[in-house]
TIDREN-303069 format. One line per 8 residues: number of its first residue (from 0); for each residue x, y, z of N, C-alpha, C, CB. Coordinates in steps of 0.02 Angstrom, whole numbers, plus 50000, padded with zeros to 5 digits. Glycine has a CB too. Layout:
REM residues N
NUM) X:Y:Z:X:Y:Z:X:Y:Z:X:Y:Z  ... .
***
This chain:
REM residues 256
0) 47728:40784:50658:47780:40779:50702:47801:40833:50755:47827:40768:50664  47814:40814:50799:47841:40862:50852:47900:40914:50825:47872:40817:50912  47908:40972:50847:47961:41016:50821:48026:40974:50846:47957:41099:50853  48032:40949:50905:48093:40900:50929:48111:40856:50869:48070:40848:50996  48049:40816:50861:48065:40762:50811:48096:40785:50744:47999:40724:50795  48075:40845:50719:48102:40858:50664:48174:40884:50651:48063:40894:50642  48194:40918:50719:48248:40934:50732:48294:40878:50733:48245:40967:50782  48274:40834:50779:48308:40780:50764:48328:40744:50690:48276:40742:50796 .
8) 48263:40731:50654:48282:40701:50588:48331:40749:50545:48215:40686:50547  48315:40805:50545:48358:40847:50516:48434:40848:50531:48334:40903:50528  48436:40840:50602:48511:40839:50605:48548:40767:50596:48533:40869:50675  48511:40716:50602:48523:40660:50570:48545:40648:50499:48477:40632:50578  48492:40684:50463:48501:40691:50402:48579:40729:50374:48439:40728:50384  48575:40791:50412:48634:40837:50399:48707:40790:50414:48627:40910:50454  48702:40751:50464:48758:40703:50491:48781:40648:50436:48729:40662:50559  48735:40626:50407:48750:40567:50348:48773:40597:50301:48693:40524:50318 .
16) 48739:40668:50264:48757:40706:50216:48824:40735:50219:48714:40750:50210  48864:40749:50284:48931:40779:50294:48975:40718:50321:48929:40846:50349  48960:40656:50318:48988:40598:50358:49008:40609:50418:49038:40569:50332  48965:40640:50454:48979:40655:50525:48973:40592:50585:48929:40713:50542  49009:40576:50619:49009:40518:50654:49037:40544:50716:49046:40460:50621  48999:40499:50779:49005:40508:50849:49063:40467:50857:48942:40488:50893  49098:40495:50911:49146:40455:50935:49143:40378:50966:49167:40491:50977  49163:40328:50938:49138:40256:50965:49135:40253:51033:49180:40198:50945 .
24) 49086:40218:51047:49053:40202:51124:49107:40162:51172:48979:40149:51116  49152:40109:51124:49184:40081:51157:49245:40115:51181:49191:40034:51130  49272:40159:51138:49332:40210:51159:49314:40250:51216:49350:40263:51101  49260:40275:51223:49231:40326:51263:49222:40293:51326:49166:40355:51235  49207:40228:51335:49193:40194:51406:49261:40171:51419:49134:40127:51408  49297:40155:51378:49371:40125:51396:49391:40179:51435:49427:40109:51332  49390:40242:51406:49422:40301:51444:49395:40323:51514:49415:40361:51401  49323:40313:51530:49292:40336:51574:49317:40265:51631:49209:40354:51550 .
32) 49324:40204:51599:49330:40156:51657:49406:40167:51660:49302:40072:51645  49454:40185:51637:49527:40193:51659:49536:40265:51700:49578:40190:51590  49477:40312:51708:49481:40361:51752:49460:40330:51830:49434:40420:51725  49408:40288:51818:49372:40256:51873:49428:40204:51909:49301:40215:51842  49477:40164:51866:49521:40136:51905:49589:40169:51928:49533:40084:51875  49582:40232:51906:49643:40282:51932:49689:40278:51875:49685:40259:52006  49700:40247:51829:49747:40238:51781:49764:40286:51747:49732:40198:51743  49810:40329:51765:49815:40405:51738:49855:40392:51675:49858:40464:51793 .
40) 49912:40356:51671:49948:40350:51602:49907:40321:51549:50010:40307:51607  49858:40266:51545:49790:40258:51520:49752:40320:51482:49750:40237:51578  49743:40361:51540:49682:40413:51529:49712:40451:51485:49653:40458:51593  49786:40457:51490:49827:40527:51461:49828:40505:51389:49915:40544:51494  49817:40435:51365:49839:40411:51300:49768:40409:51273:49885:40338:51298  49714:40396:51299:49646:40392:51280:49613:40459:51277:49609:40347:51326  49642:40509:51306:49608:40578:51315:49587:40617:51260:49648:40622:51350  49548:40629:51215:49542:40673:51169:49522:40750:51182:49503:40645:51132 .
48) 49546:40802:51135:49516:40866:51136:49453:40882:51161:49516:40887:51083  49431:40927:51198:49345:40930:51212:49309:40964:51129:49325:41003:51296  49270:40933:51137:49226:40951:51074:49259:40942:51003:49205:41026:51079  49316:40898:51005:49347:40877:50954:49300:40841:50889:49395:40834:50983  49325:40822:50847:49290:40773:50796:49263:40719:50825:49334:40747:50745  49185:40721:50799:49137:40673:50832:49115:40675:50896:49158:40616:50831  49118:40737:50924:49073:40763:50975:49012:40790:50961:49102:40806:51008  48994:40812:50910:48933:40841:50917:48915:40922:50926:48910:40808:50968 .
56) 48883:40948:50895:48883:41028:50913:48815:41036:50952:48884:41083:50839  48828:41065:51024:48781:41081:51065:48758:41157:51057:48804:41065:51129  48781:41187:51026:48777:41269:51015:48813:41283:50962:48805:41316:51073  48780:41337:50938:48810:41370:50868:48887:41420:50902:48732:41437:50823  48862:41440:50967:48917:41487:51000:48980:41456:51007:48899:41511:51070  49030:41446:50980:49103:41398:50991:49117:41396:51066:49178:41433:50951  49119:41441:51095:49144:41447:51168:49089:41410:51213:49153:41529:51192  49027:41422:51210:48959:41397:51239:48958:41317:51231:48891:41432:51196 .
64) 48985:41303:51156:48969:41230:51139:49029:41200:51179:48967:41209:51052  49092:41222:51183:49145:41180:51222:49124:41183:51312:49232:41221:51204  49076:41224:51323:49060:41220:51399:49018:41174:51407:49034:41279:51430  48960:41163:51359:48916:41126:51357:48953:41050:51371:48880:41139:51294  48999:41047:51328:49031:40975:51315:49061:40962:51375:49085:40969:51256  49111:41020:51403:49135:41004:51485:49094:40984:51538:49161:41060:51516  49035:41024:51531:48995:40994:51581:48957:40918:51568:48946:41047:51594  48954:40896:51512:48950:40826:51501:48987:40782:51526:48954:40813:51448 .
72) 49051:40791:51501:49116:40778:51527:49114:40762:51610:49161:40844:51510  49107:40826:51645:49104:40803:51709:49042:40768:51738:49119:40854:51746  48997:40775:51709:48940:40734:51741:48962:40657:51736:48865:40747:51701  48994:40643:51663:49010:40568:51651:49076:40543:51715:49043:40561:51558  49116:40590:51723:49162:40583:51755:49149:40574:51841:49200:40634:51733  49095:40609:51861:49075:40602:51925:49022:40546:51937:49051:40665:51947  48986:40519:51879:48955:40452:51887:48993:40402:51882:48909:40439:51847  49060:40402:51846:49111:40333:51845:49134:40330:51924:49191:40341:51785 .
80) 49157:40380:51932:49195:40390:51988:49160:40360:52073:49206:40471:51982  49100:40398:52069:49046:40377:52109:49040:40288:52109:48977:40415:52076  49024:40258:52063:49027:40201:52034:49101:40167:52062:49019:40213:51955  49149:40200:52054:49213:40162:52073:49236:40180:52145:49272:40180:52020  49197:40202:52183:49215:40208:52263:49215:40267:52291:49277:40185:52282  49226:40322:52249:49225:40401:52286:49161:40417:52310:49242:40463:52235  49167:40458:52369:49111:40481:52402:49056:40515:52355:49135:40527:52454  48994:40521:52367:48950:40559:52335:48976:40631:52335:48883:40552:52366 .
88) 48982:40635:52401:49012:40719:52432:49054:40743:52385:49061:40721:52508  49106:40719:52397:49168:40716:52351:49172:40734:52275:49191:40652:52352  49129:40678:52248:49122:40683:52179:49073:40732:52161:49107:40620:52151  49019:40751:52192:48979:40822:52183:49008:40876:52190:48930:40834:52224  49044:40881:52252:49074:40947:52271:49133:40955:52219:49100:40950:52353  49174:40911:52179:49213:40922:52132:49185:40946:52064:49246:40868:52127  49116:40903:52047:49084:40921:51994:49073:41004:52001:49019:40877:51988  49039:41007:52049:49017:41099:52049:49077:41137:52036:48985:41134:52131 .
96) 49132:41127:52080:49199:41163:52078:49211:41176:51998:49263:41115:52115  49215:41126:51969:49248:41117:51894:49176:41159:51845:49264:41008:51868  49130:41149:51866:49073:41189:51819:49062:41254:51836:49003:41159:51821  49071:41274:51898:49081:41335:51911:49131:41388:51891:49083:41332:51959  49185:41343:51875:49258:41371:51849:49242:41373:51771:49333:41314:51870  49215:41338:51762:49211:41330:51671:49166:41389:51657:49168:41248:51635  49122:41411:51695:49072:41456:51678:49096:41519:51678:49018:41452:51716  49154:41535:51710:49206:41596:51721:49251:41598:51661:49254:41587:51790 .
104) 49263:41545:51624:49313:41556:51560:49288:41595:51513:49332:41495:51523  49334:41627:51499:49316:41664:51431:49346:41649:51360:49332:41732:51441  49386:41603:51357:49416:41585:51311:49418:41512:51287:49467:41608:51323  49442:41487:51222:49430:41407:51210:49503:41384:51258:49431:41377:51106  49554:41421:51260:49610:41379:51283:49602:41377:51358:49683:41409:51261  49553:41421:51390:49562:41411:51461:49507:41355:51478:49553:41482:51504  49447:41344:51424:49413:41287:51448:49462:41215:51437:49341:41284:51406  49488:41206:51377:49527:41144:51359:49582:41143:51424:49567:41151:51275 .
112) 49605:41190:51452:49653:41177:51510:49620:41159:51559:49693:41230:51532  49546:41197:51577:49522:41163:51634:49496:41075:51626:49460:41210:51655  49484:41069:51547:49456:40993:51541:49504:40950:51562:49436:40971:51471  49574:40959:51552:49642:40915:51561:49632:40911:51636:49725:40952:51534  49637:40976:51667:49650:40975:51732:49592:40938:51772:49660:41043:51754  49529:40944:51747:49476:40897:51776:49491:40833:51787:49422:40893:51740  49497:40815:51720:49508:40735:51702:49556:40705:51754:49542:40723:51623  49618:40747:51764:49690:40711:51779:49667:40725:51865:49782:40761:51738 .
120) 49620:40764:51878:49600:40784:51961:49562:40712:51972:49536:40868:51976  49512:40693:51935:49473:40644:51951:49512:40588:51956:49421:40637:51909  49544:40574:51901:49576:40503:51898:49635:40493:51959:49613:40492:51819  49671:40560:51977:49710:40559:52032:49673:40537:52092:49740:40622:52042  49618:40574:52106:49576:40544:52169:49554:40482:52161:49516:40582:52188  49544:40454:52111:49527:40380:52111:49577:40331:52119:49497:40362:52053  49643:40368:52092:49716:40326:52112:49732:40322:52190:49785:40367:52078  49708:40380:52220:49722:40376:52292:49680:40327:52332:49714:40443:52322 .
128) 49609:40325:52298:49564:40286:52343:49576:40213:52314:49480:40313:52340  49603:40197:52254:49619:40121:52228:49672:40093:52283:49655:40120:52143  49717:40148:52315:49756:40137:52348:49748:40139:52418:49793:40165:52329  49698:40157:52434:49687:40162:52514:49641:40118:52526:49664:40231:52546  49588:40129:52577:49543:40078:52615:49482:40068:52551:49508:40115:52701  49472:39993:52561:49417:39974:52522:49374:39971:52572:49421:39913:52481  49301:40011:52577:49260:40008:52612:49196:39936:52602:49241:40076:52605  49182:39910:52642:49127:39853:52633:49049:39881:52598:49111:39821:52716 .
136) 49031:39836:52567:48960:39873:52563:48910:39918:52609:48926:39829:52553  48907:39875:52665:48870:39913:52720:48897:39977:52741:48866:39874:52780  48966:40001:52744:48985:40057:52758:48982:40109:52705:49040:40048:52780  48976:40078:52637:48969:40130:52587:48901:40142:52593:48990:40114:52514  48873:40099:52597:48785:40126:52602:48771:40178:52646:48732:40070:52629  48798:40162:52716:48808:40196:52767:48821:40268:52751:48854:40166:52800  48885:40275:52723:48900:40339:52696:48861:40369:52639:48962:40338:52677  48839:40336:52611:48772:40374:52558:48710:40394:52597:48739:40316:52494 .
144) 48683:40359:52643:48638:40386:52681:48648:40450:52718:48623:40343:52718  48723:40450:52737:48734:40507:52770:48724:40574:52728:48800:40502:52796  48757:40551:52677:48763:40609:52616:48705:40636:52612:48781:40586:52541  48656:40588:52589:48581:40606:52565:48545:40636:52617:48537:40544:52541  48570:40630:52679:48533:40660:52746:48550:40710:52777:48529:40624:52796  48617:40742:52757:48645:40790:52791:48613:40844:52821:48684:40812:52758  48560:40861:52783:48500:40923:52794:48456:40901:52847:48450:40938:52724  48466:40832:52871:48415:40800:52923:48445:40793:52981:48387:40733:52905 .
152) 48412:40763:53033:48425:40732:53096:48451:40679:53077:48371:40720:53141  48508:40644:53096:48533:40572:53078:48540:40551:53140:48600:40561:53034  48514:40478:53150:48535:40444:53210:48561:40381:53176:48476:40432:53267  48613:40339:53227:48645:40289:53196:48578:40230:53197:48722:40269:53240  48552:40237:53230:48479:40184:53223:48442:40199:53151:48411:40203:53294  48445:40239:53136:48412:40262:53055:48450:40224:53011:48420:40348:53027  48515:40246:53011:48577:40223:52975:48567:40142:52976:48653:40249:53017  48560:40120:53034:48570:40036:53040:48516:40018:53005:48569:39997:53117 .
160) 48455:40046:53018:48383:40034:52983:48409:40022:52907:48322:40109:52991  48423:40070:52888:48440:40076:52814:48479:40030:52787:48469:40132:52798  48531:39995:52815:48572:39954:52792:48563:39875:52828:48637:39989:52801  48505:39882:52863:48480:39809:52872:48527:39769:52924:48480:39769:52797  48558:39831:52961:48621:39787:53026:48599:39825:53086:48729:39802:53014  48626:39778:53130:48598:39800:53206:48653:39870:53226:48611:39719:53276  48645:39910:53262:48672:39975:53286:48743:39957:53300:48634:40006:53351  48744:39905:53348:48794:39883:53370:48853:39865:53314:48771:39832:53408 .
168) 48839:39824:53286:48872:39789:53232:48901:39853:53180:48813:39733:53194  48855:39885:53157:48869:39935:53100:48911:39978:53134:48807:39973:53067  48898:40011:53206:48958:40052:53240:49028:40021:53231:48946:40058:53319  49028:39970:53253:49096:39926:53262:49117:39919:53197:49089:39851:53297  49091:39895:53136:49118:39895:53077:49150:39965:53050:49069:39871:53036  49100:40015:53058:49111:40075:53029:49167:40101:53043:49069:40117:53042  49185:40102:53119:49252:40131:53161:49295:40095:53138:49256:40128:53240  49294:40013:53126:49349:39991:53111:49376:40004:53040:49345:39930:53127 .
176) 49330:40010:52993:49348:40034:52927:49360:40089:52915:49311:40024:52887  49327:40142:52939:49330:40214:52919:49388:40258:52973:49244:40247:52926  49390:40216:53027:49435:40252:53089:49408:40303:53123:49499:40282:53068  49361:40313:53112:49315:40368:53167:49236:40344:53167:49317:40461:53135  49199:40357:53226:49145:40346:53236:49098:40368:53193:49136:40362:53285  49029:40342:53186:48985:40379:53149:48970:40452:53152:48937:40353:53158  48962:40458:53236:48946:40522:53236:49004:40568:53219:48919:40536:53297  49062:40551:53224:49120:40603:53196:49118:40614:53127:49192:40580:53207 .
184) 49094:40557:53098:49103:40559:53011:49047:40615:52990:49081:40472:52965  48982:40600:53034:48946:40651:53018:48947:40723:53037:48900:40633:53030  48978:40738:53081:49003:40794:53092:49037:40822:53041:49036:40793:53139  49098:40775:53015:49154:40803:52979:49107:40824:52915:49223:40747:52964  49075:40783:52883:49045:40799:52821:48996:40849:52822:49018:40745:52794  48978:40868:52878:48923:40935:52889:48969:40993:52886:48877:40937:52970  49030:40991:52911:49073:41037:52917:49101:41064:52842:49125:41010:52963  49111:40993:52811:49151:41002:52740:49084:41028:52685:49194:40913:52710 .
192) 49036:41015:52697:48959:41038:52663:48970:41133:52684:48867:40985:52719  48966:41137:52745:48967:41207:52767:49025:41254:52733:48975:41205:52844  49078:41217:52735:49127:41253:52710:49124:41263:52632:49187:41221:52732  49103:41222:52593:49083:41234:52528:49025:41296:52515:49059:41167:52505  48972:41290:52557:48929:41338:52568:48954:41416:52572:48897:41318:52624  48983:41405:52625:49031:41470:52650:49065:41500:52590:49095:41448:52706  49096:41458:52553:49143:41494:52501:49107:41499:52446:49208:41461:52483  49046:41457:52423:49015:41477:52363:48952:41489:52350:49025:41442:52326 .
200) 48922:41513:52413:48844:41535:52420:48851:41597:52456:48792:41480:52462  48798:41632:52454:48772:41691:52503:48737:41678:52574:48720:41731:52464  48729:41620:52572:48682:41595:52636:48722:41624:52702:48675:41499:52641  48687:41647:52750:48701:41663:52812:48734:41604:52845:48641:41685:52844  48780:41616:52902:48791:41565:52952:48741:41521:52974:48812:41593:53003  48707:41569:53003:48620:41539:53028:48583:41492:52977:48560:41609:53037  48579:41512:52918:48550:41475:52868:48582:41410:52860:48552:41510:52808  48644:41425:52856:48684:41354:52859:48684:41311:52911:48748:41361:52853 .
208) 48675:41339:52963:48670:41298:53013:48599:41258:53015:48685:41337:53072  48547:41294:53003:48477:41271:53004:48475:41210:52957:48425:41330:52980  48513:41221:52887:48503:41179:52841:48535:41124:52834:48505:41202:52796  48568:41125:52887:48631:41049:52906:48613:41038:52969:48729:41062:52907  48560:41046:52998:48515:41014:53046:48565:41016:53124:48491:40926:53014  48598:41059:53120:48630:41070:53187:48575:41094:53239:48690:41126:53180  48589:41079:53295:48536:41073:53347:48526:41157:53377:48564:41011:53413  48586:41200:53364:48586:41273:53378:48639:41306:53339:48594:41288:53453 .
216) 48640:41360:53327:48685:41403:53297:48751:41401:53319:48663:41463:53301  48753:41406:53405:48812:41398:53422:48847:41326:53426:48813:41428:53476  48802:41274:53431:48842:41211:53425:48880:41207:53353:48792:41145:53436  48829:41233:53292:48869:41243:53234:48936:41274:53232:48834:41277:53195  48935:41338:53271:49004:41369:53263:49052:41320:53294:49011:41443:53299  49039:41308:53359:49087:41269:53398:49109:41195:53364:49053:41258:53471  49072:41161:53322:49080:41114:53291:49126:41135:53235:49023:41088:53277  49114:41193:53181:49158:41207:53140:49218:41233:53159:49134:41240:53104 .
224) 49229:41256:53208:49299:41280:53228:49329:41234:53257:49304:41335:53269  49312:41169:53278:49346:41123:53314:49371:41079:53250:49301:41084:53373  49352:41078:53187:49376:41053:53118:49397:41076:53091:49353:41037:53081  49399:41157:53081:49437:41212:53052:49494:41243:53070:49406:41253:53050  49475:41257:53140:49515:41304:53182:49487:41379:53163:49598:41295:53166  49432:41372:53129:49409:41445:53114:49317:41451:53128:49433:41464:53022  49287:41508:53151:49234:41515:53160:49209:41508:53086:49222:41571:53199  49132:41494:53054:49120:41516:53000:49128:41575:52979:49078:41504:52991 .
232) 49111:41621:53002:49133:41705:52996:49207:41717:52960:49141:41741:53083  49254:41687:53007:49318:41690:52982:49341:41649:52920:49357:41674:53034  49302:41598:52919:49305:41557:52865:49276:41580:52802:49278:41501:52882  49226:41623:52799:49208:41645:52737:49234:41713:52717:49140:41645:52735  49272:41746:52764:49308:41807:52747:49363:41790:52711:49327:41847:52804  49395:41736:52718:49459:41709:52698:49463:41680:52630:49479:41659:52744  49395:41645:52636:49390:41600:52560:49333:41607:52522:49393:41521:52568  49297:41667:52536:49226:41674:52492:49252:41674:52424:49177:41748:52507 .
240) 49219:41626:52391:49242:41633:52309:49297:41650:52277:49211:41671:52280  49355:41635:52337:49440:41657:52313:49459:41613:52249:49507:41634:52383  49411:41562:52234:49440:41536:52176:49422:41561:52112:49428:41474:52174  49376:41609:52100:49365:41640:52035:49398:41724:52031:49279:41638:52024  49442:41715:52048:49496:41777:52050:49460:41849:52089:49519:41800:51959  49490:41828:52146:49463:41890:52178:49407:41876:52227:49437:41938:52124  49426:41893:52297:49364:41874:52349:49321:41950:52350:49398:41848:52442  49272:41937:52369:49223:42006:52380:49178:41973:52424:49180:42044:52308 .
248) 49150:42030:52459:49114:42005:52520:49050:41990:52498:49112:42054:52580  49003:41947:52528:48942:41906:52506:48900:41955:52527:48926:41831:52537  48849:41952:52464:48784:42009:52466:48753:42007:52521:48727:42002:52414  48722:42060:52553:48691:42055:52607:48611:42042:52600:48710:42112:52642  48569:42006:52622:48510:41988:52613:48464:42047:52637:48500:41924:52645  48403:42051:52604:48377:42114:52639:48322:42075:52688:48340:42179:52580  48310:42111:52736:48260:42083:52794:48193:42103:52782:48277:42109:52867  48157:42046:52778:48082:42058:52765:48038:42058:52824:48055:42006:52718 .
***
C-alpha cells in the first residue's frame, strides 16, 4: 500500500475511534448556495466558525491549519460565485486578494475576522449582481473568452466564432446588455488586470504592457490613463501593496 493510502486509512481509523465527523454536505452546500444567491441573512445564520468541529485537521500547526481552511473556503466561494454569474476576473481577483491577506495574518483572531469579511464580501457582490443586469448566455461566454485571452490579441471575429454568432449580432447584443462596446470592455478589463499587477507584483510597466498584448507601451500608458486618470507608474507609487500594511517601492530587477 502506498504511503498516502496508509495515511488515509490511519486517519479514517482515528476519526472513527474519536467519533470525529465532517460537517454534513447538505448544510455546507446550502450555505454556498445562499452565498451564490446573495442571501446575506441566510448566510449569517448558516456561517460556521473557520476550522470548527467537523472541519478536519489540515496541519498540526493551529494557525497554518486555519489558513489552509481559509484557502479552501475562498476557493469554494469563488467557484459558486462564478457559477452564479460573477465575472471570472472579479471572482479570482477577490480570491487572490483574500488569500494574500490571509498569508499576512499572524493570529487566529485575524484569520477568523478575515473569514467573515470574505464571506460577506462575496455574498454582497452576488446580491448586487442579482439586482443588476442579467446577461444572456452568449454575452457571458464572450466575457469568459475575453478573460481567458487578455494576454493575447483579441478580435471581435474571434469572440463571435467562439460563441457561434455573427460578428454584427454579437456586437449589437453585447452593447445592448453591457452598455459598452466589446473593444471598450476589453480595454477596461485589461486596465483592471494591469491595476492588480501594478499593486501586487514587481513586473514593470513594460512587462505588463507586453503581457496584456497592448500594441505598444505608449498605447498601454495612454489607455491606462484614460480609465484611471493616472499613468501606470503614478498608480504603482500610490497603491503598490498598500493593502498589506505599508507601501514599499517594488524591487528592481537586475538587467542581464
